[in-house]
Each structure stands twice: as C-alpha cells, then as structure tokens.
Biopython code that builds the backbone (N, CA, C, O; Angstrom):
import numpy as np
from Bio.PDB.StructureBuilder import StructureBuilder

atoms = [
    (1, "MET", "N", (42.331, -8.599, 18.001)),
    (1, "MET", "CA", (42.168, -7.916, 16.735)),
    (1, "MET", "C", (43.390, -7.057, 16.428)),
    (1, "MET", "O", (43.860, -7.034, 15.290)),
    (2, "LEU", "N", (43.894, -6.372, 17.402)),
    (2, "LEU", "CA", (45.067, -5.540, 17.161)),
    (2, "LEU", "C", (46.325, -6.375, 16.943)),
    (2, "LEU", "O", (47.272, -5.905, 16.313)),
    (3, "ASN", "N", (46.349, -7.602, 17.451)),
    (3, "ASN", "CA", (47.497, -8.478, 17.203)),
    (3, "ASN", "C", (47.636, -8.804, 15.727)),
    (3, "ASN", "O", (48.745, -9.041, 15.249)),
    (4, "ILE", "N", (46.533, -8.821, 15.003)),
    (4, "ILE", "CA", (46.586, -9.102, 13.565)),
    (4, "ILE", "C", (47.395, -8.021, 12.858)),
    (4, "ILE", "O", (48.175, -8.312, 11.952)),
    (5, "PHE", "N", (47.205, -6.781, 13.275)),
    (5, "PHE", "CA", (47.911, -5.686, 12.620)),
    (5, "PHE", "C", (49.398, -5.648, 12.972)),
    (5, "PHE", "O", (50.222, -5.220, 12.164)),
    (6, "HIS", "N", (49.729, -6.091, 14.163)),
    (6, "HIS", "CA", (51.142, -6.066, 14.549)),
    (6, "HIS", "C", (51.909, -7.273, 13.995)),
    (6, "HIS", "O", (53.048, -7.142, 13.546)),
    (7, "LYS", "N", (51.280, -8.432, 14.032)),
    (7, "LYS", "CA", (51.987, -9.647, 13.615)),
    (7, "LYS", "C", (51.715, -10.041, 12.168)),
    (7, "LYS", "O", (52.458, -10.840, 11.597)),
    (8, "GLY", "N", (50.662, -9.493, 11.567)),
    (8, "GLY", "CA", (50.317, -9.899, 10.212)),
    (8, "GLY", "C", (51.234, -9.297, 9.169)),
    (8, "GLY", "O", (51.955, -8.330, 9.413)),
    (9, "ASP", "N", (51.178, -9.900, 8.013)),
    (9, "ASP", "CA", (51.997, -9.377, 6.927)),
    (9, "ASP", "C", (51.287, -8.186, 6.272)),
    (9, "ASP", "O", (50.181, -7.813, 6.665)),
    (10, "ILE", "N", (51.918, -7.622, 5.308)),
    (10, "ILE", "CA", (51.422, -6.387, 4.689)),
    (10, "ILE", "C", (50.125, -6.625, 3.917)),
    (10, "ILE", "O", (49.280, -5.731, 3.873)),
    (11, "SER", "N", (49.936, -7.799, 3.305)),
    (11, "SER", "CA", (48.709, -8.062, 2.545)),
    (11, "SER", "C", (47.499, -8.141, 3.477)),
    (11, "SER", "O", (46.414, -7.696, 3.103)),
    (12, "THR", "N", (47.657, -8.685, 4.655)),
    (12, "THR", "CA", (46.556, -8.740, 5.620)),
    (12, "THR", "C", (46.179, -7.336, 6.064)),
    (12, "THR", "O", (44.997, -7.016, 6.183)),
    (13, "LYS", "N", (47.158, -6.516, 6.304)),
    (13, "LYS", "CA", (46.899, -5.138, 6.719)),
    (13, "LYS", "C", (46.201, -4.351, 5.611)),
    (13, "LYS", "O", (45.255, -3.607, 5.871)),
    (14, "LEU", "N", (46.675, -4.519, 4.373)),
    (14, "LEU", "CA", (46.048, -3.813, 3.246)),
    (14, "LEU", "C", (44.617, -4.280, 3.021)),
    (14, "LEU", "O", (43.725, -3.471, 2.766)),
    (15, "ASN", "N", (44.403, -5.592, 3.116)),
    (15, "ASN", "CA", (43.040, -6.110, 2.955)),
    (15, "ASN", "C", (42.102, -5.559, 4.019)),
    (15, "ASN", "O", (40.959, -5.213, 3.720)),
    (16, "ALA", "N", (42.569, -5.477, 5.241)),
    (16, "ALA", "CA", (41.747, -4.950, 6.323)),
    (16, "ALA", "C", (41.415, -3.487, 6.086)),
    (16, "ALA", "O", (40.286, -3.054, 6.321)),
    (17, "PHE", "N", (42.382, -2.737, 5.628)),
    (17, "PHE", "CA", (42.143, -1.315, 5.397)),
    (17, "PHE", "C", (41.347, -1.045, 4.119)),
    (17, "PHE", "O", (40.823, 0.057, 3.958)),
    (18, "LEU", "N", (41.241, -2.002, 3.218)),
    (18, "LEU", "CA", (40.433, -1.837, 2.017)),
    (18, "LEU", "C", (39.019, -2.368, 2.197)),
    (18, "LEU", "O", (38.064, -1.767, 1.706)),
    (19, "VAL", "N", (38.878, -3.472, 2.885)),
    (19, "VAL", "CA", (37.572, -4.108, 3.031)),
    (19, "VAL", "C", (36.653, -3.298, 3.937)),
    (19, "VAL", "O", (35.471, -3.142, 3.631)),
    (20, "LEU", "N", (37.163, -2.792, 5.023)),
    (20, "LEU", "CA", (36.354, -2.033, 5.967)),
    (20, "LEU", "C", (35.734, -0.787, 5.319)),
    (20, "LEU", "O", (34.535, -0.565, 5.490)),
    (21, "PRO", "N", (36.486, 0.024, 4.594)),
    (21, "PRO", "CA", (35.843, 1.179, 3.944)),
    (21, "PRO", "C", (34.843, 0.770, 2.856)),
    (21, "PRO", "O", (33.834, 1.446, 2.656)),
    (22, "ILE", "N", (35.120, -0.325, 2.162)),
    (22, "ILE", "CA", (34.181, -0.781, 1.132)),
    (22, "ILE", "C", (32.866, -1.200, 1.762)),
    (22, "ILE", "O", (31.800, -0.851, 1.255)),
    (23, "PHE", "N", (32.925, -1.947, 2.864)),
    (23, "PHE", "CA", (31.690, -2.342, 3.556)),
    (23, "PHE", "C", (30.953, -1.123, 4.093)),
    (23, "PHE", "O", (29.724, -1.069, 4.030)),
    (24, "THR", "N", (31.665, -0.166, 4.608)),
    (24, "THR", "CA", (31.038, 1.055, 5.104)),
    (24, "THR", "C", (30.369, 1.811, 3.967)),
    (24, "THR", "O", (29.251, 2.303, 4.123)),
    (25, "LEU", "N", (31.034, 1.908, 2.834)),
    (25, "LEU", "CA", (30.472, 2.574, 1.675)),
    (25, "LEU", "C", (29.214, 1.853, 1.187)),
    (25, "LEU", "O", (28.214, 2.498, 0.868)),
    (26, "LEU", "N", (29.259, 0.529, 1.127)),
    (26, "LEU", "CA", (28.083, -0.242, 0.708)),
    (26, "LEU", "C", (26.923, -0.069, 1.681)),
    (26, "LEU", "O", (25.769, 0.014, 1.259)),
    (27, "PHE", "N", (27.215, -0.015, 2.964)),
    (27, "PHE", "CA", (26.172, 0.172, 3.967)),
    (27, "PHE", "C", (25.460, 1.508, 3.767)),
    (27, "PHE", "O", (24.230, 1.559, 3.742)),
    (28, "PHE", "N", (26.223, 2.583, 3.626)),
    (28, "PHE", "CA", (25.605, 3.896, 3.447)),
    (28, "PHE", "C", (24.927, 4.025, 2.082)),
    (28, "PHE", "O", (23.928, 4.733, 1.956)),
    (29, "ALA", "N", (25.450, 3.359, 1.072)),
    (29, "ALA", "CA", (24.791, 3.355, -0.241)),
    (29, "ALA", "C", (23.439, 2.655, -0.151)),
    (29, "ALA", "O", (22.458, 3.119, -0.731)),
    (30, "PHE", "N", (23.388, 1.548, 0.569)),
    (30, "PHE", "CA", (22.126, 0.836, 0.748)),
    (30, "PHE", "C", (21.116, 1.719, 1.472)),
    (30, "PHE", "O", (19.945, 1.757, 1.092)),
    (31, "ILE", "N", (21.549, 2.418, 2.497)),
    (31, "ILE", "CA", (20.645, 3.300, 3.239)),
    (31, "ILE", "C", (20.124, 4.417, 2.334)),
    (31, "ILE", "O", (18.939, 4.749, 2.376)),
    (32, "ALA", "N", (20.992, 4.987, 1.528)),
    (32, "ALA", "CA", (20.576, 6.061, 0.619)),
    (32, "ALA", "C", (19.593, 5.547, -0.429)),
    (32, "ALA", "O", (18.599, 6.209, -0.723)),
    (33, "ILE", "N", (19.863, 4.378, -0.990)),
    (33, "ILE", "CA", (18.967, 3.809, -2.001)),
    (33, "ILE", "C", (17.616, 3.478, -1.381)),
    (33, "ILE", "O", (16.582, 3.733, -1.997)),
    (34, "PHE", "N", (17.604, 2.926, -0.197)),
    (34, "PHE", "CA", (16.354, 2.598, 0.480)),
    (34, "PHE", "C", (15.545, 3.861, 0.757)),
    (34, "PHE", "O", (14.324, 3.860, 0.597)),
    (35, "ASP", "N", (16.206, 4.930, 1.167)),
    (35, "ASP", "CA", (15.528, 6.198, 1.429)),
    (35, "ASP", "C", (14.915, 6.764, 0.142)),
    (35, "ASP", "O", (13.782, 7.244, 0.150)),
    (36, "LYS", "N", (15.656, 6.706, -0.942)),
    (36, "LYS", "CA", (15.131, 7.197, -2.225)),
    (36, "LYS", "C", (13.934, 6.358, -2.679)),
    (36, "LYS", "O", (12.980, 6.893, -3.244)),
    (37, "TYR", "N", (13.984, 5.054, -2.436)),
    (37, "TYR", "CA", (12.873, 4.188, -2.816)),
    (37, "TYR", "C", (11.620, 4.537, -2.018)),
    (37, "TYR", "O", (10.524, 4.567, -2.578)),
    (38, "LYS", "N", (11.764, 4.800, -0.730)),
    (38, "LYS", "CA", (10.619, 5.183, 0.099)),
    (38, "LYS", "C", (10.030, 6.510, -0.384)),
    (38, "LYS", "O", (8.811, 6.677, -0.418)),
    (39, "LYS", "N", (10.890, 7.439, -0.754)),
    (39, "LYS", "CA", (10.400, 8.719, -1.267)),
    (39, "LYS", "C", (9.673, 8.538, -2.589)),
    (39, "LYS", "O", (8.684, 9.221, -2.852)),
    (40, "LEU", "N", (10.153, 7.627, -3.421)),
    (40, "LEU", "CA", (9.480, 7.332, -4.681)),
    (40, "LEU", "C", (8.090, 6.768, -4.426)),
    (40, "LEU", "O", (7.129, 7.162, -5.087)),
    (41, "GLU", "N", (7.975, 5.853, -3.476)),
    (41, "GLU", "CA", (6.663, 5.299, -3.139)),
    (41, "GLU", "C", (5.719, 6.382, -2.638)),
    (41, "GLU", "O", (4.551, 6.414, -3.026)),
    (42, "GLU", "N", (6.209, 7.262, -1.786)),
    (42, "GLU", "CA", (5.373, 8.344, -1.267)),
    (42, "GLU", "C", (4.942, 9.284, -2.389)),
    (42, "GLU", "O", (3.810, 9.767, -2.393)),
    (43, "THR", "N", (5.823, 9.542, -3.327)),
    (43, "THR", "CA", (5.491, 10.395, -4.462)),
    (43, "THR", "C", (4.420, 9.744, -5.329)),
    (43, "THR", "O", (3.513, 10.424, -5.808)),
    (44, "GLN", "N", (4.519, 8.448, -5.532)),
    (44, "GLN", "CA", (3.502, 7.746, -6.305)),
    (44, "GLN", "C", (2.152, 7.802, -5.596)),
    (44, "GLN", "O", (1.116, 7.943, -6.245)),
    (45, "ASP", "N", (2.159, 7.692, -4.265)),
    (45, "ASP", "CA", (0.918, 7.795, -3.506)),
    (45, "ASP", "C", (0.304, 9.186, -3.651)),
    (45, "ASP", "O", (-0.907, 9.316, -3.827)),
    (46, "VAL", "N", (1.129, 10.212, -3.577)),
    (46, "VAL", "CA", (0.634, 11.587, -3.719)),
    (46, "VAL", "C", (0.063, 11.793, -5.117)),
    (46, "VAL", "O", (-0.955, 12.468, -5.274)),
    (47, "LEU", "N", (0.692, 11.230, -6.118)),
    (47, "LEU", "CA", (0.176, 11.333, -7.481)),
    (47, "LEU", "C", (-1.190, 10.675, -7.568)),
    (47, "LEU", "O", (-2.107, 11.221, -8.182)),
    (48, "HIS", "N", (-1.329, 9.508, -6.959)),
    (48, "HIS", "CA", (-2.624, 8.832, -6.967)),
    (48, "HIS", "C", (-3.670, 9.658, -6.231)),
    (48, "HIS", "O", (-4.804, 9.778, -6.695)),
    (49, "TYR", "N", (-3.301, 10.227, -5.094)),
    (49, "TYR", "CA", (-4.236, 11.074, -4.345)),
    (49, "TYR", "C", (-4.697, 12.245, -5.197)),
    (49, "TYR", "O", (-5.881, 12.581, -5.208)),
    (50, "SER", "N", (-3.776, 12.859, -5.901)),
    (50, "SER", "CA", (-4.140, 14.025, -6.705)),
    (50, "SER", "C", (-5.091, 13.653, -7.834)),
    (50, "SER", "O", (-5.985, 14.431, -8.168)),
    (51, "LEU", "N", (-4.914, 12.479, -8.422)),
    (51, "LEU", "CA", (-5.835, 12.043, -9.472)),
    (51, "LEU", "C", (-7.221, 11.778, -8.897)),
    (51, "LEU", "O", (-8.227, 12.116, -9.520)),
    (52, "VAL", "N", (-7.280, 11.179, -7.721)),
    (52, "VAL", "CA", (-8.566, 10.919, -7.082)),
    (52, "VAL", "C", (-9.254, 12.229, -6.722)),
    (52, "VAL", "O", (-10.459, 12.377, -6.924)),
    (53, "VAL", "N", (-8.493, 13.176, -6.190)),
    (53, "VAL", "CA", (-9.062, 14.474, -5.819)),
    (53, "VAL", "C", (-9.594, 15.196, -7.050)),
    (53, "VAL", "O", (-10.651, 15.825, -6.994)),
    (54, "LYS", "N", (-8.875, 15.110, -8.150)),
    (54, "LYS", "CA", (-9.329, 15.746, -9.391)),
    (54, "LYS", "C", (-10.654, 15.146, -9.845)),
    (54, "LYS", "O", (-11.580, 15.876, -10.197)),
    (55, "ASP", "N", (-10.746, 13.821, -9.837)),
    (55, "ASP", "CA", (-11.987, 13.161, -10.257)),
    (55, "ASP", "C", (-13.131, 13.480, -9.308)),
    (55, "ASP", "O", (-14.257, 13.710, -9.749)),
    (56, "LEU", "N", (-12.855, 13.496, -8.019)),
    (56, "LEU", "CA", (-13.897, 13.818, -7.049)),
    (56, "LEU", "C", (-14.337, 15.273, -7.169)),
    (56, "LEU", "O", (-15.509, 15.583, -6.956)),
    (57, "SER", "N", (-13.425, 16.152, -7.504)),
    (57, "SER", "CA", (-13.777, 17.556, -7.692)),
    (57, "SER", "C", (-14.764, 17.722, -8.847)),
    (57, "SER", "O", (-15.720, 18.490, -8.748)),
    (58, "VAL", "N", (-14.530, 17.008, -9.925)),
    (58, "VAL", "CA", (-15.448, 17.063, -11.067)),
    (58, "VAL", "C", (-16.819, 16.530, -10.660)),
    (58, "VAL", "O", (-17.844, 17.102, -11.031)),
    (59, "LEU", "N", (-16.841, 15.440, -9.903)),
    (59, "LEU", "CA", (-18.114, 14.871, -9.453)),
    (59, "LEU", "C", (-18.841, 15.842, -8.519)),
    (59, "LEU", "O", (-20.048, 16.039, -8.659)),
    (60, "ILE", "N", (-18.134, 16.440, -7.584)),
    (60, "ILE", "CA", (-18.760, 17.379, -6.656)),
    (60, "ILE", "C", (-19.324, 18.582, -7.398)),
    (60, "ILE", "O", (-20.420, 19.049, -7.087)),
    (61, "HIS", "N", (-18.583, 19.080, -8.372)),
    (61, "HIS", "CA", (-19.093, 20.201, -9.172)),
    (61, "HIS", "C", (-20.372, 19.807, -9.890)),
    (61, "HIS", "O", (-21.331, 20.578, -9.933)),
    (62, "SER", "N", (-20.384, 18.627, -10.443)),
    (62, "SER", "CA", (-21.572, 18.154, -11.150)),
    (62, "SER", "C", (-22.752, 17.995, -10.197)),
    (62, "SER", "O", (-23.881, 18.339, -10.546)),
    (63, "LEU", "N", (-22.502, 17.480, -9.008)),
    (63, "LEU", "CA", (-23.572, 17.334, -8.013)),
    (63, "LEU", "C", (-24.101, 18.692, -7.555)),
    (63, "LEU", "O", (-25.305, 18.859, -7.360)),
    (64, "GLN", "N", (-23.206, 19.656, -7.387)),
    (64, "GLN", "CA", (-23.639, 20.996, -6.975)),
    (64, "GLN", "C", (-24.491, 21.660, -8.062)),
    (64, "GLN", "O", (-25.475, 22.334, -7.760)),
    (65, "THR", "N", (-24.107, 21.464, -9.316)),
    (65, "THR", "CA", (-24.902, 21.999, -10.420)),
    (65, "THR", "C", (-26.277, 21.353, -10.425)),
    (65, "THR", "O", (-27.287, 22.035, -10.601)),
    (66, "GLU", "N", (-26.318, 20.043, -10.234)),
    (66, "GLU", "CA", (-27.601, 19.342, -10.192)),
    (66, "GLU", "C", (-28.441, 19.815, -9.006)),
    (66, "GLU", "O", (-29.657, 19.965, -9.125)),
    (67, "ARG", "N", (-27.799, 20.048, -7.872)),
    (67, "ARG", "CA", (-28.520, 20.534, -6.696)),
    (67, "ARG", "C", (-29.140, 21.902, -6.972)),
    (67, "ARG", "O", (-30.286, 22.153, -6.600)),
    (68, "GLY", "N", (-28.390, 22.777, -7.618)),
    (68, "GLY", "CA", (-28.919, 24.098, -7.961)),
    (68, "GLY", "C", (-30.079, 24.019, -8.929)),
    (68, "GLY", "O", (-31.072, 24.730, -8.777)),
    (69, "LEU", "N", (-29.958, 23.159, -9.921)),
    (69, "LEU", "CA", (-31.058, 23.000, -10.875)),
    (69, "LEU", "C", (-32.274, 22.361, -10.211)),
    (69, "LEU", "O", (-33.410, 22.689, -10.553)),
    (70, "SER", "N", (-32.045, 21.459, -9.272)),
    (70, "SER", "CA", (-33.172, 20.845, -8.548)),
    (70, "SER", "C", (-33.906, 21.884, -7.708)),
    (70, "SER", "O", (-35.135, 21.892, -7.648)),
    (71, "ALA", "N", (-33.148, 22.754, -7.065)),
    (71, "ALA", "CA", (-33.784, 23.813, -6.281)),
    (71, "ALA", "C", (-34.578, 24.748, -7.186)),
    (71, "ALA", "O", (-35.678, 25.175, -6.836)),
    (72, "GLY", "N", (-34.013, 25.065, -8.359)),
    (72, "GLY", "CA", (-34.728, 25.914, -9.314)),
    (72, "GLY", "C", (-35.979, 25.242, -9.839)),
    (72, "GLY", "O", (-37.017, 25.887, -9.984)),
    (73, "ALA", "N", (-35.893, 23.953, -10.125)),
    (73, "ALA", "CA", (-37.053, 23.226, -10.636)),
    (73, "ALA", "C", (-38.132, 23.107, -9.570)),
    (73, "ALA", "O", (-39.322, 23.141, -9.882)),
    (74, "PHE", "N", (-37.729, 22.969, -8.333)),
    (74, "PHE", "CA", (-38.695, 22.835, -7.247)),
    (74, "PHE", "C", (-39.422, 24.151, -6.984)),
    (74, "PHE", "O", (-40.621, 24.159, -6.706)),
    (75, "SER", "N", (-38.687, 25.269, -7.076)),
    (75, "SER", "CA", (-39.301, 26.563, -6.768)),
    (75, "SER", "C", (-40.021, 27.183, -7.962)),
    (75, "SER", "O", (-40.877, 28.049, -7.780)),
    (76, "ALA", "N", (-39.691, 26.756, -9.177)),
    (76, "ALA", "CA", (-40.329, 27.331, -10.369)),
    (76, "ALA", "C", (-41.713, 26.729, -10.559)),
    (76, "ALA", "O", (-41.946, 25.551, -10.291)),
    (77, "LYS", "N", (-42.599, 27.550, -11.017)),
    (77, "LYS", "CA", (-43.968, 27.080, -11.263)),
    (77, "LYS", "C", (-44.098, 26.399, -12.626)),
    (77, "LYS", "O", (-45.004, 25.590, -12.830)),
    (78, "ASN", "N", (-43.222, 26.711, -13.536)),
    (78, "ASN", "CA", (-43.270, 26.091, -14.861)),
    (78, "ASN", "C", (-42.176, 25.035, -14.977)),
    (78, "ASN", "O", (-41.484, 24.751, -13.999)),
    (79, "ASN", "N", (-42.018, 24.462, -16.142)),
    (79, "ASN", "CA", (-41.061, 23.361, -16.364)),
    (79, "ASN", "C", (-39.790, 23.826, -17.061)),
    (79, "ASN", "O", (-39.208, 23.081, -17.849)),
    (80, "ASP", "N", (-39.356, 25.042, -16.781)),
    (80, "ASP", "CA", (-38.153, 25.571, -17.431)),
    (80, "ASP", "C", (-36.898, 24.784, -17.053)),
    (80, "ASP", "O", (-36.011, 24.590, -17.885)),
    (81, "TYR", "N", (-36.826, 24.342, -15.833)),
    (81, "TYR", "CA", (-35.612, 23.677, -15.337)),
    (81, "TYR", "C", (-35.603, 22.159, -15.582)),
    (81, "TYR", "O", (-34.567, 21.514, -15.418)),
    (82, "GLN", "N", (-36.728, 21.600, -15.967)),
    (82, "GLN", "CA", (-36.809, 20.143, -16.078)),
    (82, "GLN", "C", (-35.864, 19.574, -17.131)),
    (82, "GLN", "O", (-35.214, 18.558, -16.886)),
    (83, "LEU", "N", (-35.776, 20.202, -18.285)),
    (83, "LEU", "CA", (-34.883, 19.720, -19.350)),
    (83, "LEU", "C", (-33.414, 19.861, -18.940)),
    (83, "LEU", "O", (-32.609, 18.951, -19.140)),
    (84, "GLN", "N", (-33.084, 21.021, -18.364)),
    (84, "GLN", "CA", (-31.718, 21.224, -17.897)),
    (84, "GLN", "C", (-31.359, 20.233, -16.789)),
    (84, "GLN", "O", (-30.242, 19.719, -16.743)),
    (85, "LEU", "N", (-32.321, 19.970, -15.896)),
    (85, "LEU", "CA", (-32.086, 19.035, -14.799)),
    (85, "LEU", "C", (-31.886, 17.615, -15.318)),
    (85, "LEU", "O", (-31.039, 16.886, -14.802)),
    (86, "ALA", "N", (-32.640, 17.218, -16.316)),
    (86, "ALA", "CA", (-32.480, 15.878, -16.900)),
    (86, "ALA", "C", (-31.095, 15.732, -17.544)),
    (86, "ALA", "O", (-30.449, 14.693, -17.409)),
    (87, "LYS", "N", (-30.648, 16.774, -18.242)),
    (87, "LYS", "CA", (-29.311, 16.732, -18.863)),
    (87, "LYS", "C", (-28.222, 16.667, -17.782)),
    (87, "LYS", "O", (-27.258, 15.911, -17.899)),
    (88, "GLN", "N", (-28.397, 17.469, -16.738)),
    (88, "GLN", "CA", (-27.391, 17.487, -15.677)),
    (88, "GLN", "C", (-27.353, 16.166, -14.926)),
    (88, "GLN", "O", (-26.280, 15.724, -14.517)),
    (89, "ARG", "N", (-28.496, 15.529, -14.738)),
    (89, "ARG", "CA", (-28.505, 14.219, -14.072)),
    (89, "ARG", "C", (-27.752, 13.191, -14.901)),
    (89, "ARG", "O", (-27.054, 12.339, -14.351)),
    (90, "LYS", "N", (-27.886, 13.265, -16.214)),
    (90, "LYS", "CA", (-27.140, 12.362, -17.088)),
    (90, "LYS", "C", (-25.639, 12.627, -16.959)),
    (90, "LYS", "O", (-24.845, 11.688, -16.890)),
    (91, "ILE", "N", (-25.254, 13.895, -16.927)),
    (91, "ILE", "CA", (-23.836, 14.253, -16.779)),
    (91, "ILE", "C", (-23.310, 13.759, -15.433)),
    (91, "ILE", "O", (-22.206, 13.221, -15.359)),
    (92, "THR", "N", (-24.096, 13.941, -14.368)),
    (92, "THR", "CA", (-23.682, 13.496, -13.035)),
    (92, "THR", "C", (-23.530, 11.984, -12.985)),
    (92, "THR", "O", (-22.566, 11.477, -12.410)),
    (93, "THR", "N", (-24.466, 11.262, -13.579)),
    (93, "THR", "CA", (-24.382, 9.795, -13.610)),
    (93, "THR", "C", (-23.160, 9.335, -14.385)),
    (93, "THR", "O", (-22.473, 8.405, -13.965)),
    (94, "ASP", "N", (-22.882, 9.976, -15.512)),
    (94, "ASP", "CA", (-21.688, 9.627, -16.299)),
    (94, "ASP", "C", (-20.406, 9.918, -15.522)),
    (94, "ASP", "O", (-19.461, 9.129, -15.548)),
    (95, "THR", "N", (-20.386, 11.049, -14.837)),
    (95, "THR", "CA", (-19.205, 11.410, -14.042)),
    (95, "THR", "C", (-18.992, 10.414, -12.917)),
    (95, "THR", "O", (-17.862, 10.000, -12.653)),
    (96, "TYR", "N", (-20.072, 10.028, -12.253)),
    (96, "TYR", "CA", (-19.954, 9.056, -11.165)),
    (96, "TYR", "C", (-19.487, 7.698, -11.686)),
    (96, "TYR", "O", (-18.681, 7.029, -11.038)),
    (97, "SER", "N", (-19.985, 7.291, -12.845)),
    (97, "SER", "CA", (-19.583, 5.987, -13.381)),
    (97, "SER", "C", (-18.099, 5.956, -13.762)),
    (97, "SER", "O", (-17.488, 4.887, -13.789)),
    (98, "LYS", "N", (-17.525, 7.112, -14.052)),
    (98, "LYS", "CA", (-16.106, 7.170, -14.380)),
    (98, "LYS", "C", (-15.211, 6.968, -13.163)),
    (98, "LYS", "O", (-14.066, 6.537, -13.303)),
    (99, "ILE", "N", (-15.719, 7.272, -11.975)),
    (99, "ILE", "CA", (-14.869, 7.166, -10.788)),
    (99, "ILE", "C", (-15.351, 6.108, -9.801)),
    (99, "ILE", "O", (-14.896, 6.094, -8.657)),
    (100, "THR", "N", (-16.243, 5.237, -10.204)),
    (100, "THR", "CA", (-16.695, 4.193, -9.277)),
    (100, "THR", "C", (-15.555, 3.258, -8.888)),
    (100, "THR", "O", (-15.603, 2.643, -7.823)),
    (101, "HIS", "N", (-14.548, 3.143, -9.716)),
    (101, "HIS", "CA", (-13.399, 2.288, -9.376)),
    (101, "HIS", "C", (-12.710, 2.772, -8.111)),
    (101, "HIS", "O", (-12.108, 1.973, -7.393)),
    (102, "VAL", "N", (-12.787, 4.061, -7.827)),
    (102, "VAL", "CA", (-12.177, 4.602, -6.611)),
    (102, "VAL", "C", (-12.879, 4.044, -5.377)),
    (102, "VAL", "O", (-12.247, 3.801, -4.349)),
    (103, "PHE", "N", (-14.190, 3.842, -5.489)),
    (103, "PHE", "CA", (-14.972, 3.390, -4.346)),
    (103, "PHE", "C", (-15.067, 1.871, -4.256)),
    (103, "PHE", "O", (-15.322, 1.340, -3.175)),
    (104, "THR", "N", (-14.872, 1.169, -5.351)),
    (104, "THR", "CA", (-15.053, -0.286, -5.342)),
    (104, "THR", "C", (-13.755, -1.062, -5.137)),
    (104, "THR", "O", (-13.764, -2.116, -4.501)),
    (105, "THR", "N", (-12.656, -0.564, -5.658)),
    (105, "THR", "CA", (-11.381, -1.277, -5.499)),
    (105, "THR", "C", (-10.455, -0.477, -4.604)),
    (105, "THR", "O", (-10.310, 0.733, -4.782)),
    (106, "PRO", "N", (-9.832, -1.136, -3.652)),
    (106, "PRO", "CA", (-8.908, -0.389, -2.790)),
    (106, "PRO", "C", (-7.648, -0.009, -3.566)),
    (106, "PRO", "O", (-7.206, -0.759, -4.437)),
    (107, "PRO", "N", (-7.079, 1.130, -3.261)),
    (107, "PRO", "CA", (-5.850, 1.534, -3.943)),
    (107, "PRO", "C", (-4.699, 0.588, -3.630)),
    (107, "PRO", "O", (-4.705, -0.100, -2.609)),
    (108, "SER", "N", (-3.733, 0.563, -4.502)),
    (108, "SER", "CA", (-2.615, -0.368, -4.351)),
    (108, "SER", "C", (-1.787, -0.088, -3.104)),
    (108, "SER", "O", (-1.216, -1.010, -2.521)),
    (109, "TYR", "N", (-1.716, 1.168, -2.690)),
    (109, "TYR", "CA", (-0.896, 1.483, -1.518)),
    (109, "TYR", "C", (-1.538, 1.019, -0.219)),
    (109, "TYR", "O", (-0.851, 0.955, 0.801)),
    (110, "LEU", "N", (-2.839, 0.690, -0.215)),
    (110, "LEU", "CA", (-3.466, 0.175, 0.996)),
    (110, "LEU", "C", (-3.262, -1.333, 1.151)),
    (110, "LEU", "O", (-3.291, -1.851, 2.267)),
    (111, "SER", "N", (-3.058, -2.031, 0.050)),
    (111, "SER", "CA", (-2.891, -3.470, 0.115)),
    (111, "SER", "C", (-1.464, -3.894, 0.464)),
    (111, "SER", "O", (-1.224, -5.050, 0.811)),
    (112, "GLN", "N", (-0.528, -2.964, 0.372)),
    (112, "GLN", "CA", (0.870, -3.287, 0.662)),
    (112, "GLN", "C", (1.180, -2.902, 2.093)),
    (112, "GLN", "O", (0.686, -1.897, 2.606)),
    (113, "LYS", "N", (2.012, -3.723, 2.733)),
    (113, "LYS", "CA", (2.471, -3.396, 4.082)),
    (113, "LYS", "C", (3.618, -2.415, 3.984)),
    (113, "LYS", "O", (4.551, -2.608, 3.204)),
    (114, "ARG", "N", (3.543, -1.360, 4.780)),
    (114, "ARG", "CA", (4.622, -0.383, 4.812)),
    (114, "ARG", "C", (5.356, -0.514, 6.143)),
    (114, "ARG", "O", (4.744, -0.727, 7.190)),
    (115, "TYR", "N", (6.662, -0.384, 6.082)),
    (115, "TYR", "CA", (7.468, -0.453, 7.306)),
    (115, "TYR", "C", (8.117, 0.866, 7.553)),
    (115, "TYR", "O", (8.841, 1.023, 8.536)),
]
sb = StructureBuilder()
sb.init_structure("model")
sb.init_model(0)
sb.init_chain("A")
sb.init_seg("    ")
for serial, (resi, resn, name, xyz) in enumerate(atoms, 1):
    if name == "N":
        sb.init_residue(resn, " ", resi, " ")
    sb.init_atom(name, np.array(xyz, "f"), 0.0, 1.0, " ", f" {name:<3s}", serial, name[0])
structure = sb.get_structure()
C-alpha cells in the first residue's frame, strides 16, 4: 500500500487523499442519520403512548365517577342516584367505545422488528 504513494503519480496520490476522507465523511453521516431516525421512531412511540394514556385517563375517571354513583345508589334508600347512574353508565360506555381500538388492534410499533 505504501509503495503506491512512493511510486505512483500525483493523480493517484490526490485521489487517495480525496477518496478516503469522503468515505469517512459518508460513514459518519450515515451513522448520524441512522441515529436521528431511531430517535424519531422513539419520539413517535412516546407520542402514541401519551395519546393512549390520555384516553385511558378519561375512561378511568368515568369509571370512578360511575363507581361513586353506584355506591351512593346502593346505600341510598330512595332512587336519587338512579338517574345520575344511568347517565354516567352511558357516558362510560361511550368513552370505552372510543378507545376499544387500543385493546383490539396492536399498535404499529409492536408489529415492527426493532434492532
């Protein structure tokens, strides 16, 4: 390899000194781009998690409200809580139907292989 530099002409030497840094630059650029792409994927996953958590939080709040009204209806001697409980059950059912896709379809990040 060193004989090329001693016996070669000037164009061979210049090509060697230009090609090597270009390949090195391309290698590190590829590594940087790949790293940014992985971070983008992780950010998209976190965004999806946050949307799921938000929807589940609304459902949990609705279930807790229904639980409180059920306890009130059970302990009350009259039917004061029955109308409120019926309305809350409808709200809870509607809330659950909005997020059933979370439970029925797997998220996109689970179906892809990560390396």
